[in-house]
C-alpha positions as CSV (number, residue, x, y, z in Angstrom):
1,X,-18.0,79.1,34.1
2,X,-20.1,80.9,31.3
3,X,-17.6,78.9,28.8
4,X,-17.7,75.6,29.8
5,X,-20.9,74.3,28.4
6,X,-19.3,75.7,24.9
7,X,-16.4,74.0,25.3
8,X,-16.2,70.7,27.3
9,X,-18.9,69.2,24.4
10,X,-16.5,69.3,21.5
11,X,-14.1,67.8,24.3
12,X,-16.7,64.7,24.8
13,X,-17.0,64.3,21.1
14,X,-13.6,64.4,20.3
15,X,-12.7,61.8,23.0
16,X,-15.7,60.0,21.5
17,X,-14.1,59.8,17.7
18,X,-11.0,58.9,19.2
19,X,-12.3,55.9,21.8
20,X,-13.9,54.7,18.5
21,X,-11.2,54.8,16.0
22,X,-9.2,53.1,18.8
23,X,-11.9,50.6,19.4
24,X,-12.1,49.9,15.5
25,X,-8.2,49.4,15.4
26,X,-8.8,46.9,18.4
27,X,-10.8,45.3,17.0
28,X,-9.2,45.0,13.6
29,X,-6.1,43.7,15.8
30,X,-8.1,41.0,18.2
31,X,-9.5,39.5,14.4
32,X,-5.9,39.2,12.9
33,X,-4.8,37.9,16.2
34,X,-7.8,35.6,15.9
35,X,-6.8,34.4,12.3
36,X,-3.4,33.7,13.7
37,X,-4.1,31.7,16.3
38,X,-6.8,29.7,14.4
39,X,-3.7,28.8,11.3
40,X,-1.4,28.1,13.9
41,X,-4.5,25.8,15.9
42,X,-4.9,24.2,12.5
43,X,-0.7,23.7,12.0
44,X,-0.3,22.1,14.8
45,X,-3.2,19.9,14.6
46,X,-1.7,18.7,11.6
47,X,1.7,17.9,13.0
48,X,-0.1,16.1,15.8
49,X,-2.0,14.1,13.6
50,X,1.1,13.0,11.7
51,X,2.8,12.3,14.5
52,X,0.0,10.1,16.3
53,X,1.6,6.3,17.2
54,X,5.1,7.6,16.2
55,X,6.8,9.4,18.9
56,X,6.8,8.5,22.5
57,X,4.2,10.4,25.0
58,X,7.1,11.4,27.1
59,X,10.9,10.8,28.1
60,X,10.0,8.8,30.8
61,X,7.9,6.6,29.3
62,X,9.3,3.8,27.5
63,X,7.5,3.3,23.7
64,X,5.9,0.0,22.5
65,X,4.9,1.1,19.4
66,X,0.9,1.0,18.3
67,X,-2.0,-0.2,20.4
68,X,-5.5,-1.1,19.5
69,X,-6.8,2.6,19.9
70,X,-4.2,4.2,17.3
71,X,-5.0,1.0,15.0
72,X,-8.5,1.4,14.9
73,X,-7.8,5.4,14.5
74,X,-5.8,5.1,11.6
75,X,-7.8,2.2,10.1
76,X,-10.8,5.0,10.1
77,X,-9.0,7.6,8.6
78,X,-7.7,5.5,5.8
79,X,-10.7,3.5,5.1
80,X,-12.2,7.2,4.4
81,X,-9.5,8.5,2.1
82,X,-10.1,4.7,0.2
83,X,-14.0,4.7,0.2
84,X,-14.7,8.1,0.9
85,X,-17.6,9.9,2.6
86,X,-21.3,11.4,1.4
87,X,-19.4,14.8,1.3
88,X,-16.2,13.9,0.5
89,X,-14.7,11.9,-1.9
90,X,-11.7,9.6,-1.8
91,X,-8.2,10.2,-2.5
92,X,-7.0,8.6,-6.3
93,X,-3.4,8.2,-4.8
94,X,-4.2,6.2,-1.8
95,X,-6.6,4.2,-3.7
96,X,-4.1,3.6,-6.6
97,X,-1.4,3.1,-4.0
98,X,-3.7,-0.1,-3.0
99,X,-4.6,-1.6,-5.9
100,X,-0.3,-0.9,-7.3
101,X,0.7,-3.4,-3.8
102,X,-2.2,-5.6,-4.9
103,X,-1.4,-5.8,-8.3
104,X,3.0,-6.2,-7.4
105,X,2.1,-8.5,-4.5
106,X,-0.5,-10.9,-5.7
107,X,0.6,-11.1,-9.9
108,X,0.5,-14.2,-11.1
109,X,-1.8,-15.7,-7.4
110,X,0.1,-18.1,-4.6
111,X,0.5,-22.1,-5.1
112,X,0.3,-24.8,-3.3
113,X,2.3,-28.2,-3.4
114,X,0.9,-31.5,-1.7
115,X,-1.9,-31.0,-0.6
116,X,-4.1,-33.6,0.0
117,X,-7.0,-34.7,-2.2
118,X,-10.5,-36.5,-2.1
119,X,-8.3,-39.6,-3.2
120,X,-5.6,-39.5,-0.8
121,X,-5.8,-42.5,1.9
122,X,-6.3,-41.7,5.7
123,X,-6.5,-37.8,4.9
124,X,-8.5,-35.1,4.8
125,X,-9.4,-33.9,1.1
126,X,-7.7,-30.1,2.3
127,X,-7.9,-29.5,-1.3
128,X,-11.8,-29.3,-1.4
129,X,-12.1,-27.3,1.3
130,X,-9.7,-24.5,-0.4
131,X,-11.3,-24.8,-3.7
132,X,-15.1,-24.7,-2.5
133,X,-17.2,-23.4,0.0
134,X,-17.4,-20.9,2.2
135,X,-13.2,-21.3,2.6
136,X,-13.1,-20.0,-1.2
137,X,-15.1,-16.9,-0.8
138,X,-13.8,-15.6,2.3
139,X,-10.4,-16.6,2.5
140,X,-8.9,-18.4,-0.6
141,X,-10.4,-16.4,-3.7
142,X,-8.9,-13.7,-5.9
143,X,-11.2,-10.8,-4.4
144,X,-10.3,-12.2,-0.9
145,X,-6.8,-12.2,-1.4
146,X,-7.6,-8.3,-2.4
147,X,-9.3,-7.7,1.2
148,X,-6.3,-9.6,2.6
149,X,-4.1,-7.5,1.5
150,X,-6.8,-4.2,1.6
151,X,-6.7,-4.7,5.5
152,X,-3.0,-4.7,5.9
153,X,-2.8,-1.7,3.9
154,X,-5.5,0.2,5.7
155,X,-5.4,-1.7,9.2
156,X,-2.4,-2.9,9.9
157,X,-3.7,-6.9,11.0
158,X,-5.6,-9.0,9.4
159,X,-7.1,-12.0,11.6
160,X,-9.1,-15.5,10.3
161,X,-10.8,-17.5,13.2
162,X,-11.3,-20.7,12.0
163,X,-13.5,-23.8,13.3
164,X,-11.7,-26.4,14.4
165,X,-14.2,-29.3,13.6
166,X,-15.1,-28.5,10.0
167,X,-12.0,-26.4,9.1
168,X,-14.2,-23.3,7.9
169,X,-12.6,-20.1,7.8
170,X,-13.8,-16.2,9.1
171,X,-11.9,-13.3,8.3
172,X,-12.8,-11.0,11.5
173,X,-12.8,-6.9,11.0
174,X,-10.5,-4.8,13.1
175,X,-14.3,-3.1,14.4
176,X,-14.9,-6.7,16.0
177,X,-11.5,-7.0,17.7
178,X,-11.7,-5.3,21.1
179,X,-9.2,-6.5,23.1
180,X,-6.3,-8.7,23.4
181,X,-4.7,-11.3,26.2
182,X,-1.1,-11.2,26.3
183,X,1.4,-13.7,27.7
184,X,2.2,-14.1,31.5
185,X,5.9,-13.4,29.9
186,X,6.3,-11.3,27.3
187,X,3.5,-8.2,27.2
188,X,4.0,-7.8,23.5
189,X,3.1,-11.8,22.5
190,X,-1.1,-11.5,22.3
191,X,-2.4,-15.1,22.8
192,X,-6.3,-14.5,22.3
193,X,-8.4,-11.6,20.3
194,X,-11.2,-10.5,21.8
195,X,-13.9,-10.9,19.4
196,X,-17.2,-8.1,19.4
197,X,-20.4,-8.9,17.6
198,X,-23.9,-8.2,16.9
199,X,-25.6,-11.1,16.9
200,X,-29.5,-12.1,16.4
201,X,-31.7,-12.6,19.0
202,X,-33.3,-15.4,19.4
203,X,-36.3,-16.3,21.8
204,X,-37.5,-19.8,22.0
205,X,-35.8,-20.3,18.7
206,X,-37.6,-18.0,16.7
207,X,-35.7,-15.1,15.5
208,X,-36.9,-11.4,17.1
209,X,-35.3,-9.0,14.6
210,X,-33.8,-7.3,17.0
211,X,-29.4,-8.1,17.7
212,X,-27.3,-7.2,20.4
213,X,-23.4,-7.2,21.1
214,X,-21.7,-10.3,22.3
215,X,-18.0,-11.1,22.9
216,X,-15.9,-14.1,22.7
217,X,-12.2,-15.0,23.3
218,X,-10.2,-16.7,20.8
219,X,-6.5,-18.0,21.1
220,X,-3.9,-18.1,18.5
221,X,-2.6,-21.1,16.6
222,X,0.9,-21.5,17.9
223,X,0.1,-20.9,21.2
224,X,0.4,-24.4,23.3
225,X,-0.5,-23.1,26.7
226,X,-3.8,-23.9,28.9
227,X,-7.0,-22.5,28.0
228,X,-9.5,-21.6,30.5
229,X,-13.4,-21.4,29.5
230,X,-13.5,-17.8,30.7
231,X,-11.3,-14.7,30.2
232,X,-12.1,-12.4,33.3
233,X,-11.6,-8.4,32.2
234,X,-10.5,-5.6,33.9
235,X,-14.1,-5.1,35.0
236,X,-13.9,-8.4,36.5
237,X,-16.9,-9.5,33.8
238,X,-15.9,-12.9,32.7
239,X,-16.8,-14.1,28.8
240,X,-16.5,-16.9,27.4
241,X,-13.5,-18.8,25.4
242,X,-14.2,-20.3,22.0
243,X,-12.0,-23.5,22.5
244,X,-13.3,-24.9,19.5
245,X,-11.8,-22.1,16.8
246,X,-8.5,-21.0,16.2
247,X,-7.4,-17.5,15.5
248,X,-4.4,-16.7,12.7
249,X,-3.4,-13.4,13.3
250,X,-1.1,-11.2,10.2
251,X,0.8,-8.1,11.3
252,X,1.9,-5.8,9.0
253,X,5.4,-3.8,9.7
254,X,5.4,-5.5,13.4
255,X,8.6,-4.5,15.2
256,X,10.3,-6.1,18.2
257,X,9.1,-5.9,21.2
258,X,5.4,-4.1,20.0
259,X,2.5,-6.4,20.0
260,X,0.9,-4.7,17.0
261,X,2.3,-3.4,13.8
262,X,1.1,-0.5,11.7
263,X,-0.6,-0.1,8.5
264,X,1.2,0.1,5.3
265,X,-0.4,3.5,4.2
266,X,-0.1,5.7,7.8
267,X,2.7,7.2,6.4
268,X,1.1,8.0,3.4
269,X,-2.5,9.1,4.1
270,X,-0.4,12.0,5.2
271,X,1.3,13.4,2.4
272,X,-1.7,12.2,-0.2
273,X,-3.2,14.9,2.1
274,X,-0.7,17.5,1.4
275,X,-0.5,16.3,-2.1
276,X,-4.4,16.9,-2.5
277,X,-3.7,20.5,-1.2
278,X,-0.6,21.7,-3.7
279,X,-3.1,20.0,-6.3
280,X,-6.2,22.1,-5.2
281,X,-3.6,25.3,-4.9
282,X,-2.6,24.9,-8.0
283,X,-6.2,24.4,-9.8
284,X,-7.0,28.0,-8.0
285,X,-3.3,29.4,-9.7
286,X,-4.7,28.1,-12.9
287,X,-8.2,29.7,-12.7
288,X,-6.5,32.8,-11.7
289,X,-4.2,32.7,-14.6
290,X,-7.0,32.1,-17.4
291,X,-8.7,34.6,-15.9
292,X,-7.0,37.8,-17.2
293,X,-5.5,37.5,-20.5
294,X,-4.6,41.1,-21.7
295,X,-3.2,44.4,-19.5
296,X,-5.9,47.6,-20.6
297,X,-4.1,51.0,-19.5
298,X,-5.4,54.4,-19.5
299,X,-3.9,57.9,-19.2
300,X,-6.5,59.6,-17.4
301,X,-8.2,58.8,-14.4
302,X,-11.6,59.0,-15.6
303,X,-10.6,57.1,-18.5
304,X,-9.1,54.0,-16.2
305,X,-12.3,54.2,-14.0
306,X,-14.9,53.7,-17.5
307,X,-12.7,51.2,-18.7
308,X,-12.7,49.3,-15.0
309,X,-16.2,49.3,-14.8
310,X,-16.8,48.4,-18.6
311,X,-14.4,45.3,-17.9
312,X,-15.9,44.4,-14.4
313,X,-18.9,43.1,-16.5
314,X,-17.2,39.9,-17.6
315,X,-15.6,37.5,-15.6
316,X,-15.0,34.9,-17.7
317,X,-12.0,33.2,-19.1
318,X,-9.5,35.5,-20.9
319,X,-11.0,38.7,-19.4
320,X,-9.0,41.9,-19.2
321,X,-7.3,43.2,-16.1
322,X,-7.3,47.4,-15.5
323,X,-4.2,49.0,-14.6
324,X,-2.9,52.8,-14.3
325,X,0.3,54.1,-16.8
326,X,-0.5,54.6,-20.9
327,X,-3.4,54.0,-23.5
328,X,-2.5,50.8,-24.2
329,X,-4.0,46.9,-24.5
330,X,-1.6,44.1,-24.2
331,X,-1.7,40.4,-23.8
332,X,-0.1,39.6,-20.1
333,X,2.8,37.4,-20.1
334,X,0.9,34.4,-18.2
335,X,-1.7,34.2,-21.1
336,X,-1.6,30.9,-22.7
337,X,0.4,29.6,-19.9
338,X,-0.7,26.9,-17.3
339,X,0.1,26.1,-13.6
340,X,3.4,24.5,-13.0
341,X,1.9,20.6,-11.5
342,X,4.9,19.0,-12.7
343,X,6.5,20.5,-9.5
344,X,4.9,18.5,-6.6
345,X,6.6,15.3,-8.5
346,X,9.0,15.4,-5.2
347,X,6.4,15.3,-3.1
348,X,4.7,12.2,-5.1
349,X,7.8,10.4,-4.6
350,X,7.9,11.1,-1.0
351,X,4.4,9.3,-0.8
352,X,5.4,6.6,-3.2
353,X,8.6,5.6,-1.5
354,X,6.2,5.2,2.1
355,X,4.5,2.8,-0.4
356,X,7.2,1.4,-1.8
357,X,6.1,2.0,-5.0
358,X,7.3,4.3,-7.5
359,X,6.6,7.9,-7.9
360,X,5.9,7.2,-11.8
361,X,3.3,4.4,-11.3
362,X,1.3,6.1,-8.1
363,X,1.0,9.6,-10.8
364,X,0.6,7.6,-13.9
365,X,2.8,10.3,-14.9
366,X,5.4,9.2,-17.4
367,X,7.0,12.5,-17.2
368,X,8.3,11.8,-14.1
369,X,10.5,9.1,-16.1
370,X,11.7,11.3,-18.5
371,X,8.9,10.2,-21.0
372,X,10.6,6.9,-20.6
373,X,8.1,3.9,-21.8
374,X,10.9,1.3,-20.3
375,X,11.2,3.1,-17.2
376,X,7.5,3.7,-16.4
377,X,6.7,0.1,-17.3
378,X,9.4,-1.3,-14.9
379,X,8.9,-2.7,-11.3
380,X,12.4,-1.6,-9.8
381,X,14.7,-3.6,-7.6
382,X,14.2,-2.0,-4.1
383,X,10.1,-2.5,-5.1
384,X,10.8,-5.8,-5.8
385,X,12.1,-6.5,-2.4
386,X,10.1,-5.2,-0.7
387,X,7.0,-6.8,-2.3
388,X,9.4,-10.0,-1.6
389,X,9.4,-9.2,1.9
390,X,5.4,-9.2,1.7
391,X,5.2,-12.4,-0.6
392,X,7.3,-14.4,2.1
393,X,5.0,-13.0,4.7
394,X,2.1,-14.1,2.9
395,X,3.8,-18.0,2.1
396,X,4.1,-18.2,6.0
397,X,0.4,-16.9,6.8
398,X,-0.5,-19.7,4.1
399,X,1.2,-22.7,5.5
400,X,0.1,-22.3,9.0
401,X,-3.3,-22.5,7.7
402,X,-2.5,-25.2,5.6
403,X,-1.2,-26.6,8.5
404,X,-4.3,-26.4,10.9
405,X,-6.0,-28.1,7.9
406,X,-4.2,-31.6,7.8
407,X,-2.2,-30.2,4.9
408,X,1.7,-30.8,7.0
409,X,3.9,-31.3,4.3
410,X,1.7,-28.7,1.9
411,X,4.1,-25.5,0.4
412,X,3.2,-22.3,-0.9
413,X,5.4,-20.2,-3.4
414,X,4.4,-17.3,-5.6
415,X,5.7,-17.4,-9.5
416,X,8.9,-15.5,-9.4
417,X,8.9,-12.0,-10.4
418,X,11.8,-12.3,-13.3
419,X,10.4,-12.5,-17.0
420,X,11.1,-15.1,-19.8
421,X,13.9,-13.4,-21.0
422,X,15.9,-13.1,-17.5
423,X,14.8,-17.0,-16.5
424,X,16.0,-18.3,-20.2
425,X,19.5,-16.6,-19.4
426,X,19.6,-17.7,-16.0
427,X,19.1,-21.2,-16.9
428,X,21.3,-20.9,-19.4
429,X,24.3,-19.8,-17.0
430,X,22.9,-23.0,-14.8
431,X,23.3,-25.4,-17.8
432,X,27.3,-24.3,-18.3
433,X,27.9,-25.2,-14.4
434,X,26.4,-28.4,-15.0
435,X,28.1,-29.4,-18.1
436,X,31.3,-29.0,-16.3
437,X,30.2,-32.0,-14.5
438,X,30.7,-31.0,-10.8
439,X,26.7,-30.9,-10.1
440,X,24.6,-34.0,-8.7
441,X,21.6,-34.1,-10.1
442,X,20.2,-32.8,-7.1
443,X,22.5,-29.9,-7.0
444,X,21.5,-29.0,-10.5
445,X,17.6,-29.2,-9.7
446,X,18.4,-27.1,-6.7
447,X,19.8,-24.1,-9.2
448,X,16.8,-24.5,-11.2
449,X,14.4,-24.3,-8.2
450,X,16.3,-20.9,-6.8
451,X,16.1,-19.5,-10.5
452,X,12.3,-20.6,-10.9
453,X,11.6,-19.5,-7.7
454,X,9.3,-22.4,-6.4
455,X,9.4,-26.7,-5.6
456,X,9.6,-28.5,-8.9
457,X,7.2,-31.3,-8.4
458,X,8.5,-35.0,-8.4
459,X,11.5,-36.5,-7.9
460,X,14.9,-36.4,-9.5
461,X,14.8,-39.3,-12.2
462,X,16.9,-42.1,-11.7
463,X,19.7,-42.8,-14.8
464,X,20.3,-39.0,-15.3
465,X,23.8,-38.9,-16.9
466,X,26.6,-36.1,-15.5
467,X,28.1,-34.5,-18.1
468,X,31.9,-34.8,-18.3
469,X,32.0,-37.9,-16.8
470,X,34.0,-41.1,-17.3
471,X,31.4,-43.5,-15.9
472,X,29.1,-41.7,-19.0
473,X,31.0,-41.6,-21.8
474,X,29.9,-44.5,-23.9
475,X,26.3,-43.1,-23.4
476,X,27.5,-39.4,-24.6
477,X,29.2,-41.4,-27.7
478,X,26.4,-43.3,-28.7
479,X,25.1,-43.2,-31.9
480,X,22.1,-40.5,-32.2
481,X,23.2,-38.2,-29.7
482,X,22.3,-34.9,-29.8
483,X,25.2,-32.2,-32.0
484,X,26.5,-30.4,-29.5
485,X,26.2,-26.4,-30.2
486,X,29.0,-25.0,-32.2
487,X,31.1,-22.8,-30.3
488,X,30.7,-19.8,-32.3
489,X,26.8,-20.2,-32.2
490,X,24.7,-16.9,-31.5
491,X,27.9,-14.5,-31.3
492,X,28.1,-11.9,-34.0
493,X,30.7,-12.2,-36.7
494,X,31.2,-8.9,-38.0
495,X,29.1,-9.9,-40.9
496,X,25.8,-9.0,-39.6
497,X,25.2,-13.0,-39.2
498,X,25.2,-14.1,-42.9
499,X,27.8,-16.7,-42.5
500,X,25.5,-19.6,-41.2
501,X,28.6,-21.5,-42.9
502,X,30.6,-21.9,-39.6
503,X,27.6,-22.9,-37.5
504,X,27.3,-25.9,-39.7
505,X,28.5,-29.5,-38.2
506,X,31.7,-30.6,-41.5
507,X,31.2,-33.5,-42.7
508,X,34.3,-36.0,-42.3
509,X,35.5,-35.5,-45.9
510,X,35.6,-31.6,-44.8
511,X,33.4,-31.2,-47.7
């Protein structure tokens, strides 16, 4: 009993120390677990964000594409990447992707034919509606075309609302589209849009300086059914229908069976974040490589400590790193070298593929083309075909507008992507077919319209002579006719083109 007071304190102290060590170890383990859990949560969130709108909610539910709420979420994400916020700069690859698509698609602008002007009897002056007033500022100007392409790029939907009497059009932002009304027979057909806007409040005909939210319904141009005065929402509230207005909707990348399409940049925005992270990681590695230029070693432990203290005072680029070993001062093998930023070229190309542009143009890095100026300058065939597809959709949309504006015979077209040399060769090929005498003037004209990518103005003139036709022999053999080119004209004769005598017409005497 006497020894108990002397031995028990030592046991209690040993247990306390052991408990403390176990507690510290458990705390370290808990911290590691929290860090690991946070990293896994971030990874899962990134994967979920990438899968939004693409994966079906469950295996038992049929997937019908993105809904309006999905478009609003993706639009916010993409628009922030284009414009930035107070605390975050815009993404350069996302901005460049939009500018590239707009430049390729709207190169040369869109053109209209057979649009009634002021001198056309019995028809409205549609040209004035297109070229003057609010319509040109909001719809038909170059800046309006850019905003249209930006809406398809970030929102996946471009909506215009026009007043039937004045033919004035106005774009409706996606944020102001709050609901849709579907067809009774087909769930994927939107026949009316709910337009919610903040309007100025008037009292006794005067503005109060306040605004209130009001909602209206507008039917689309192709709907031919009955339009009620009001549409009742799910909560039972009835809202008015703007019967004197018409909506024109343009959905980007819309699949069959889905009411909406998807933004052009919906896949690119995910890869843009990955590219940014890779670049920032590369910047950190670049700083690390530039931090230490030399390796200083010392035999003795005291010398190592003193050297470490001295060198630790300077943390600028080109400093020295202290390591154990023999006394030595040698440059590191990383001195004078930089981080290989070119290794992320494949990731940039993946983002470029989602936008249907080349990785060279998206990154503005000709090194991806092997420093080939021609490869960096040319819009490749797959990219051209993708831009042609969007051009065809713009033509269809604009012709809907022209028809609504009482220009029912008007057509829209873009200039061909072919350069002058390709067009010239194509016309020469068509001329060879024309000289066989097997084409009618209408058929030859159709070939030229295919080459130029647009309708030629005017009808085929009367009196066109078909070559190699016996009915036109007298006119072809008449004096003053043009001299046919020599068979070897324009061909290499092996002398560097110096022998021009063979290309000259010979006289009847052979001199």
